[in-house]
DOBA-141952 format. One line per field, with one value per residue (C-alpha): residue number from 1; residue in three letters; y, x, z. Coordinates in Angstrom, 3 decimals, decimal comma. Layout:
! residues N
k <- [NUM ...]
r <- [Ala ...]
yy <- [Y ...]
xx <- [X ...]
zz <- [Z ...]
This chain:
! residues 289
k <- [1 2 3 4 5 6 7 8 9 10 11 12 13 14 15 16 17 18 19 20 21 22 23 24 25 26 27 28 29 30 31 32 33 34 35 36 37 38 39 40 41 42 43 44 45 46 47 48 49 50 51 52 53 54 55 56 57 58 59 60 61 62 63 64 65 66 67 68 69 70 71 72 73 74 75 76 77 78 79 80 81 82 83 84 85 86 87 88 89 90 91 92 93 94 95 96 97 98 99 100 101 102 103 104 105 106 107 108 109 110 111 112 113 114 115 116 117 118 119 120 121 122 123 124 125 126 127 128 129 130 131 132 133 134 135 136 137 138 139 140 141 142 143 144 145 146 147 148 149 150 151 152 153 154 155 156 157 158 159 160 161 162 163 164 165 166 167 168 169 170 171 172 173 174 175 176 177 178 179 180 181 182 183 184 185 186 187 188 189 190 191 192 193 194 195 196 197 198 199 200 201 202 203 204 205 206 207 208 209 210 211 212 213 214 215 216 217 218 219 220 221 222 223 224 225 226 227 228 229 230 231 232 233 234 235 236 237 238 239 240 241 242 243 244 245 246 247 248 249 250 251 252 253 254 255 256 257 258 259 260 261 262 263 264 265 266 267 268 269 270 271 272 273 274 275 276 277 278 279 280 281 282 283 284 285 286 287 288 289]
r <- [Met Lys Ile Lys Asp Ala Leu Met Gln Ala Ser Tyr Lys Ile Ser Lys Lys Trp Lys Asp Thr Pro Leu Leu Asp Ala Gln Val Ile Leu Gln Lys Ile Met Gly Met Thr Lys Glu Met Leu Ile Ala Ser Tyr Asn Cys Asp Ile His Glu Asn Ile Leu Glu Ser Phe Asn Met Met Val Glu Lys Arg Val Ser Gly Tyr Pro Val Ala Tyr Ile Thr Gly Glu Lys Glu Phe Phe Gly Arg Ser Phe Tyr Val Asn Glu Asn Thr Leu Ile Pro Arg Arg Asp Thr Glu Thr Ile Ile Glu Thr Val Leu Glu Glu Ser Glu Lys Leu Ile Lys Glu Thr Asp Leu Leu Ser Ile Lys Ile Leu Asp Leu Cys Thr Gly Ser Gly Cys Ile Ala Ile Ile Leu Lys Ser Glu Leu Gly Glu Lys Ala Asp Val Glu Ala Ser Asp Ile Ser Ser Glu Thr Glu Asn Ile Phe Tyr Lys Asn Cys Glu Asn Ile Leu Gly Lys Lys Leu Leu Phe His Lys Ser Asp Leu Phe Asn Ser Ile Thr Asn Arg Tyr His Ile Ile Val Ser Asn Pro Pro Tyr Leu Lys Asn Ile Tyr Val Asp Glu Met Val Ser Asn Asn Trp Pro Glu Pro Glu Ile Ser Leu Arg Gly Gly Asn Asp Gly Leu Asp Tyr Ile Arg Glu Ile Ile Glu Ala Ser Val Lys His Leu Glu Lys Gly Gly Leu Leu Cys Met Glu Ala Asp Pro Asp Gln Met Asp Ile Ile Arg Glu Leu Leu Ile Lys Asn Asn Phe Glu Tyr Ile Ser Ile Lys Lys Asp Leu Ala Gln Lys Glu Arg Val Ile Gly Gly Tyr Tyr Pro Gly Asn Phe Asn]
yy <- [31,889 31,458 28,148 29,885 31,274 27,858 26,329 29,031 28,580 24,801 25,059 27,289 24,813 21,883 23,801 24,350 20,577 19,284 21,721 19,743 20,082 21,790 23,457 20,321 18,267 20,697 20,700 16,909 16,616 19,245 17,746 14,437 16,004 18,066 15,414 17,760 17,546 19,886 22,063 22,293 23,217 25,987 27,353 27,487 29,381 32,458 30,473 30,226 26,976 25,295 25,153 21,341 20,910 23,320 21,360 18,059 19,711 21,121 17,718 16,041 18,812 18,186 14,494 15,526 17,826 14,897 12,959 10,940 10,510 12,227 8,924 7,326 10,378 10,325 6,543 6,790 7,357 8,171 5,974 5,413 7,320 5,203 5,828 3,078 2,504 2,326 2,116 1,403 -2,285 -1,640 0,542 3,690 3,345 5,496 6,997 4,815 1,753 3,089 2,063 -1,638 -1,452 0,238 -2,371 -5,336 -3,830 -3,425 -6,942 -8,430 -6,912 -8,102 -11,641 -11,854 -10,518 -12,875 -16,053 -17,772 -17,093 -15,535 -14,485 -14,740 -15,578 -12,972 -13,196 -10,094 -11,314 -9,213 -7,325 -5,045 -2,703 -4,590 -1,582 -3,532 -6,473 -4,326 -1,866 -4,677 -6,330 -3,011 -2,207 -5,681 -6,868 -10,308 -10,478 -11,429 -13,640 -11,755 -13,243 -11,772 -12,966 -11,619 -13,008 -10,625 -11,222 -7,464 -6,936 -9,511 -7,438 -4,239 -6,026 -7,265 -3,832 -2,215 -4,947 -4,279 -0,479 -0,349 -3,529 -4,325 -7,894 -9,860 -11,240 -14,511 -13,917 -16,376 -15,872 -17,053 -16,458 -15,780 -18,997 -21,353 -21,769 -21,290 -24,180 -22,475 -21,370 -17,970 -16,220 -13,181 -12,841 -9,263 -8,132 -5,039 -6,886 -5,455 -4,312 -1,759 -2,554 -3,304 -0,321 2,046 0,367 0,472 4,231 4,598 2,566 4,658 7,745 6,205 5,678 4,725 2,246 -1,491 -2,676 -6,067 -4,360 -2,514 -4,758 -6,680 -7,948 -6,698 -5,949 -5,547 -8,599 -11,431 -11,584 -10,858 -13,782 -16,128 -14,853 -15,324 -18,858 -20,009 -18,296 -20,733 -23,387 -21,072 -19,591 -20,999 -21,644 -18,257 -16,535 -13,112 -12,212 -8,452 -6,763 -3,307 -2,670 -0,026 1,442 0,398 -3,254 -3,655 -5,071 -7,751 -8,652 -8,961 -11,450 -13,389 -13,615 -14,794 -17,357 -18,751 -18,965 -15,955 -14,357 -11,038 -9,139 -5,478 -2,534 0,324 3,796 5,631 9,226 10,469 8,580 6,102 2,405 1,046 -2,104 -5,213 -8,220 -11,324 -14,232 -17,835 -20,269 -23,505 -26,246 -27,792 -30,878]
xx <- [-2,033 0,925 1,529 1,167 -2,259 -3,450 -2,395 -4,142 -7,380 -7,220 -6,397 -9,428 -11,725 -10,435 -10,601 -14,341 -14,818 -11,546 -9,922 -6,913 -4,277 -5,797 -2,607 -0,529 -3,157 -3,027 0,782 1,052 -1,429 0,356 3,776 2,535 1,169 4,308 6,802 8,380 9,633 8,120 11,233 11,079 7,404 7,960 10,836 8,461 5,651 6,025 6,119 3,086 1,133 0,422 -3,251 -3,272 -1,642 -4,110 -7,027 -5,712 -4,963 -8,474 -10,002 -7,937 -8,765 -12,478 -11,891 -10,232 -13,149 -15,526 -13,713 -11,232 -7,952 -4,872 -2,967 -5,526 -5,476 -1,687 -1,309 1,348 1,859 5,091 5,545 8,606 10,705 9,611 7,075 4,438 2,094 -1,537 -4,961 -8,539 -7,748 -5,627 -5,556 -3,470 -0,485 -0,884 1,541 0,028 1,508 5,048 4,743 4,418 7,368 9,574 8,521 9,314 12,649 13,636 12,531 14,219 17,580 17,178 16,296 19,262 21,638 20,416 20,508 22,898 20,611 22,208 18,756 15,163 11,940 9,179 5,618 3,520 -0,080 -2,755 0,016 -2,087 0,277 3,185 4,414 5,244 6,976 8,910 10,193 11,199 13,181 14,670 15,815 16,930 18,444 20,060 19,231 15,653 13,800 10,516 7,348 3,861 0,314 -3,093 -6,378 -6,675 -5,293 -5,401 -3,302 -0,782 -0,168 0,265 2,596 4,863 4,929 6,050 8,647 10,177 10,041 11,525 13,586 14,391 13,201 10,139 9,498 7,642 3,870 1,228 -2,284 -4,067 -7,079 -5,027 -3,027 -5,132 -2,496 0,575 2,590 5,821 6,872 8,292 10,250 7,983 4,449 3,318 -0,137 -2,246 -5,551 -9,056 -10,107 -12,893 -16,335 -19,052 -21,103 -18,266 -17,619 -21,338 -21,279 -18,130 -19,656 -22,840 -20,652 -18,875 -15,566 -13,167 -10,895 -11,712 -14,302 -12,624 -9,539 -11,573 -14,363 -13,401 -16,795 -19,255 -16,522 -13,727 -11,878 -12,955 -9,626 -7,531 -9,069 -8,384 -4,833 -3,979 -5,402 -3,859 -0,490 0,697 1,020 3,142 5,541 8,946 9,649 9,817 8,379 6,720 3,206 2,799 -0,454 -1,856 -5,316 -7,656 -6,659 -10,037 -9,341 -6,066 -7,420 -9,424 -6,503 -4,218 -6,659 -6,835 -3,036 -2,880 -5,628 -3,505 -0,402 1,496 3,972 5,842 2,916 3,604 1,745 3,294 1,841 1,723 2,793 -0,533 0,214 -2,617 -2,062 -1,660 0,499 0,317 2,600 3,509 5,963 4,849 7,000 5,631 7,777 6,671 8,886]
zz <- [-20,561 -18,252 -16,476 -13,114 -14,072 -15,280 -11,972 -9,936 -11,873 -11,490 -7,795 -7,262 -9,063 -7,031 -3,723 -4,084 -3,676 -2,135 0,266 1,546 -1,190 -4,269 -5,516 -5,002 -6,859 -9,781 -9,813 -9,817 -12,681 -14,789 -13,992 -15,398 -18,585 -19,219 -18,090 -15,575 -12,018 -9,446 -9,595 -13,393 -13,273 -10,736 -12,816 -15,805 -14,038 -16,266 -19,505 -21,788 -21,629 -24,973 -25,913 -26,290 -22,885 -21,314 -22,785 -21,406 -18,070 -17,741 -18,533 -15,819 -13,345 -13,955 -13,167 -9,900 -9,044 -9,629 -6,892 -8,914 -6,986 -8,394 -8,370 -10,703 -12,969 -13,328 -13,020 -10,332 -6,626 -4,839 -1,781 0,380 -2,140 -5,118 -7,859 -8,092 -11,001 -9,855 -11,447 -10,373 -9,758 -6,681 -3,600 -3,665 -1,272 1,842 4,331 7,079 5,401 5,782 9,451 8,638 6,222 8,824 11,399 9,137 8,076 11,716 12,645 9,559 10,435 14,017 12,920 10,547 13,202 15,918 13,774 11,411 8,444 5,386 4,200 5,364 3,531 3,563 2,211 1,508 1,670 -0,147 -1,928 -4,158 -6,009 -4,454 -2,512 0,660 -1,026 -3,494 -0,921 1,444 -1,350 -2,432 1,106 2,191 -1,092 -0,839 2,861 1,987 -0,464 -0,843 -2,330 -2,727 -3,189 -4,126 -5,390 -8,345 -11,842 -12,477 -9,368 -10,606 -13,736 -11,712 -9,300 -12,101 -13,737 -10,470 -9,919 -13,333 -12,937 -9,437 -9,020 -12,633 -12,097 -11,054 -7,578 -7,133 -7,143 -5,927 -7,305 -4,190 -1,975 1,160 1,815 -0,336 -3,081 -0,884 0,507 1,561 5,047 5,869 8,567 8,226 6,897 6,395 5,319 4,775 4,291 3,798 7,289 6,910 8,347 5,811 6,955 6,028 2,684 1,832 2,370 0,266 -2,577 -2,465 -2,861 -5,881 -4,103 -6,920 -5,126 -5,480 -2,995 -2,648 -1,191 1,437 2,719 5,838 7,039 9,630 12,166 9,605 10,900 8,574 6,701 9,778 11,673 8,774 8,316 11,995 12,140 8,849 9,216 11,892 9,174 7,036 9,586 10,398 14,062 15,776 12,698 12,745 11,600 11,091 9,982 9,369 10,835 12,216 15,610 17,063 16,170 18,035 21,309 19,501 17,237 20,239 21,786 18,503 18,392 22,005 21,324 18,481 20,697 19,345 21,733 22,159 20,659 19,960 18,434 16,451 15,913 12,583 11,946 13,318 16,543 15,905 16,574 13,056 13,030 15,211 15,175 17,107 16,995 16,652 18,684 17,273 15,752 12,446 12,390]
């Protein structure tokens, strides 16, 4: 069988259950098995596929048909131009999250330019795979001292693996339930916390959604973690520091009121690529002398 024929058969199988990107799913899976880039795979379309490779490919395709995400099948997800290792212990990075990275990069450069700081301190709260923290450090370099935190020991291992693979070194990681084990102050705190309503997560769990429930469930209104982060962050922000969070578009009005209630100023909301309000942030003016 030719590689092209194997891909067409796999694409057809996947499309019967998942119609969005069946051919791309099949290509990514086969690229991983064969250790090829997309360009190399396409150039090999008319080559015969080895029987052992075809067997492994068909097994992985069946996993995809069953609902298993491609990123968990291959163990990696490309995000912001980098390849991140992922498994069932962490969320798969999504395009929506690029908005919060772009926002923090812009605000970081502005803060450095407008102050005498040689570098700023950034904390990525609820880091998961580490995609936010690692990309911020990669882009800002010596301009930023970036730290990360998460409650999960499994996440800690994934975070360190991605640090080594992408940065070639480890960033400081705090194993912490939000701010409970953190004493430092930061110029910017960024977070993509669990923010889905319980009713939605219950439905996802009943349908065997493979991503970790702890990274999704945000309480009855989805705002349990966001409320706690806003209230606690004021003790961990430097004077004039920025708190920036990803959330559901329907939550933005409530979050704005929570920020105002906790004395945050210059509150702004950014839209994602789908033009949905995805990121909200505000500056805290308080002095901690």
